[in-house]
N, C-alpha and C positions, 0 to 999 in steps of 0.2 A: 622346157619346151619352146619351142622355137616358133617363128613366127609362121613359117612355112606350114610347119605340122597342125597349129590351129588351122590354117585353112583347108587344108586337107580333109582334116576330121571333121570339119563342118560341113563341106559342101559333100563328103559320104553318106551322110545322114544322123539318125540320134545313137544309133548302136556305136557309131566310132567319137561318138562327139564326147564320150565318156576319157578319152584316149589324151583328150589338151589339157586333164587335171594334171599339175605336178607330182610325180612321186613324192608322198609325205606331206602333201598340201593339206591344211585344217579343211574341215569338211564345209561346204558352203554355209553351212547354218552358223560355224563358228568363227569366231576371231582368229586370224592365224598369218605365217609368213607364207608368201608365196614363193616359191624355190627360186633359187639364184644361184650360179655358178661363180659371183662374185660379191664381197666384201659389201656391195651396194644392195639393200635389205628392201623388201616389201612386205606389203600386210594389207589384210582385208579389217577393218575398223568394224566394230560393231556395237559398240556403248552409246546407245541413241541421247543425242543433244538438241537443247531448244532451239529454232527459228531462231535467227540473228537478223538485224536489220543494218549492223553496221561492219564494215571488214574487221576492224580492230577488235569490236567488240568478239566477234567469233576468233578471233585471234587468243584475247587472253582467255577464251573460256577452252581453248584445243590446248594453251599451255599448261592450264590447269587440271587439263582431262584427257589427257595421251589415249588414243584409240577410239577417241568420240568420232560420230557419223551422223549426219544431220535426221533429221526424221524421216520415216518412209523409204530411208535408203538403204540399200543392201538388206533386202527382202527376200532372202531367195525362194521364198516359195509364189511370189508374185507371178504373175501369169500372162504375158503382153495379151492385150483386146484386139479386137478388127480394127478400131478405132486409131489406136496406138501399137502395132503389132510388134516395131521395134526396141526392143528394152535401149535406155538410154546409157550409155558408161562415160562418166566425170573425171575428167585428169586435171589434177591440181596445179600451179606452177611451182616456183623458185623455192626454197625454205620456206614449206607451208604442209597443208593435210588436205587430203579431202574433207574434213570439216570448216576449217578456216574459209577454204577459198568457194565451198559451196551452201552453204549452212543459210542462205535465202532463195538461190535458185533450185537445189534439189526439193525442197518442202512443194515449191512451186509446180514441180513436174509430177510430183507425185500427187498431188490434189488434181492435178488436169489426166490424172487416169494412166503415165507413163509407169514402167516397173524401172527404178533408179539404182542405177549402182556406182560404188565411187571407190576406188585403190588408193594406198598409201605407197608411192613408190620414190626409187631413188634414193633410198636415207644410207647413211653412215650407221655403222654398227653404237648403238647405245645411244643415237641419237634420237632427240623427241619431235623433230620436222624433217621433212622428206622434200626430193627434188634436189638434190645437192649433190647428187654424184653422174656416172658417166651414163650419157643419155643414149648411146646404145643398148645398155643393158638396161637402163627404165624401158625402152623399146620392148625389149622379150619380158619383159614384167609385164606390161600393158599384154600383152600377146596370151601372154599365160591367165590372165583376170579374164579378158574377152572370152576364148575358152569356156572358162569355168562360167560366164556367164550364159554362155549358149547352152552350153549342156545341163543348167539347171534350169533354165525357160523354157526349154526345149527350141529356142528360137534359132532362124535361120541366116538374121543379120541383127546387128546394132547400129545405133545412132551414136557418136562419139561427139564430145561436147569437152574442149579445150581450154584453160584460161591461161595467158603466158607462153610458160614452158610446155605444160600439158597440151597447148595445141599443135606445138612441134614434134614432141613424142608421140602423139597418136598420130602425127602427118608421117612419123617415120614409119611406125607401123603400117599402114597402108601402102606406102611406097613398097616396101619390102616383101611384100604377099599378103597384105590384110585386108585389099580391095573388093574382092569375094566374100565378105562377110560383112562388109561395112555400108550401109545405104546413105546415108547422110555424116557431114562432116562440120562441126560449126567451130571456127575457133574465136575468143575474146582474145584482144589483147596478142595475137599470135604473131611472133618473130620472124615470121618468114622468112626473113632476108636480113634478120640478127638488127642490133643496136651498136650504135658508138660509145655508147657508154659517157654522155657528157667530153667527148673528144680524146679519151683515153684508148681506143682503140686505133683510132688514125695515127694518132701521135705515136704508140707503142708500134704500129706497124713500119714505121719512118726509121728503125733502127733494126739493126741485124739481132735476129733471136728475141726482137721484142714481146711476137706475140703470147709467148712464153708467160712473159711480164703479167699480162692479163688475169691470168690464172693466179698468181699471187695473192693477187688482192678479191677475188671472187671465189666460188666455187667453181669447180669442174665443169657440172651443168651449167653454170654461167657463164663462162668462157665460151662453151660450147656454140653458146646463141648468140656471140658477137660477130658485127657484120665481117664476112670473110672468114668464117672458121671451117674447117676442114669437113665438122658436121654437116654444116651448113650448105655446104658445097655439094657433097655427097647428096644429100637431101633433093636438093634443086636441080641435080642436072638431068639431064632429057627430060625437063620438064617440069613444073613442080604439082605438078596434080596426074591424078591417073583413071583413064574413062571407067565410067561405071558409079562413081561416087560425086554426090551433089555436095558442094564446097561451100561455106559462106564465111567470111571473115569478117568480124564485127571490131571496126579501131575507131580511135578518138586523134583528134588535131593535137589534144592536151596529153598525150600520153608523156610520162614522166621518165619512164622508163627507156620506151622505144624509138630512138631519135636515127632517121628521120621518120616521123609517123608514119611515112609513104610505104616504108619497109612492112608495113603492116600485111599488106595487101600482096594475094597471090596473082599471078601473070598468066596462068595456064588456062587450056581452054576449060570451058565448063564454072568458072568459080565467079561467086558473085562478092563483090567487096563492098560493104555499106562502111562509110564514114559517118557517125553519129551527126555530127553538127552540119550534113548536105540534108538529112531530115529533120534536125531540131536545132537551130542554130544556137539556141540559148542553154543548150545543155553542155556543161563545159566540164563533164565530170573524167576524171583521169585513168591513167592506168590501175591503180591500186581502188578505185571506187568501181569499176566497171562491175565486177560480180554481184555490187548489193545496188547497183543502179538498177530504179524500176523501171525508165525506159529500156537498159542494156538488156533486163531479163527478158522484156517482151518483145524485142527483136529475136532473142534467142528462140523464145517459145515459137514465132511465127516462122524461123526458117526450119523449126523442125517440124512445123505442122504449118502451112502456108495459108490456111483457112481461120487460123489463130486472127483475134481482131489487132487494127494497128495499136501499138501502144502510143499512151497518151504524153505528148511534150510537155513539157514545164521546165522551169531553171531551174539550173543544178550550178551554182558557184563555183568558180576555177576553186580546186583547191578541198575540194569537198571530201570528206573521209580520210584527210591523209592525217589527221590529227590521231597519235596514238601507234600510227604505221611506221612512222620514220625513226629509223633507228632501229628498226627489229632484225 
């Protein structure tokens, strides 16, 4: 199922929404792989895990319990309310999973009354983590999953929240036809214009064929998030936003993965770019800590619902959350 088919089915009404479920996909209430024409695989996790307060703890639990999902997530019997009519679809980052990146935010959203869904996408065959393979294929996997969510909930639109690579993959879905079924898009530490990977990218670009060297030291997906990549050039060509979608990026000056940190911000019409330190200077959270930082979670809640109270600004020391994440 491709992106355009998801949109067409959604706009045609509930009767046609059944068409967005890929042939051979597992029932919505069961875990299973979402169809793909690539060696890249995706799955709908359904093994409930506990709430986590640190990224490292969530990653450790995910390693020990593959297929885990945060509490309250992927309940396909959930029906959106008038207060929160759009299901929220969460997209994880690189070399991670729906559980490892969302075990703090997803339960908060569920408790606030949202229907919450999360996919494991872009995995290599036999691997236990995801977000490593071709992002073009991952975009189609996200499209399949959005279609499944629309079908099962009877909704017309979703809100998308992506962390790191997940922000870029979901924006790719929007750019290539998904906009009619998306209300709000929120990107945490979004590599909107890519990273230079501590100088590796500009050094590689300075030599013939050097860009290919980047992929030798990383995964396919990470190489596609490098500043100047063909994927990002296509994604940002003719503008990085699409009319009709409300965009919010949330970034940090201390991002240890995306340098310069200003590459997080979108430049198109209608985009709201939030730098954490502009609102809370003493919060020095970095890239890895953002999905588990209480202030950042509050900003996400507010981006999805402008009536949500302002998050409370507190001190967050530089390097918070890095222990246990280095070298993963």
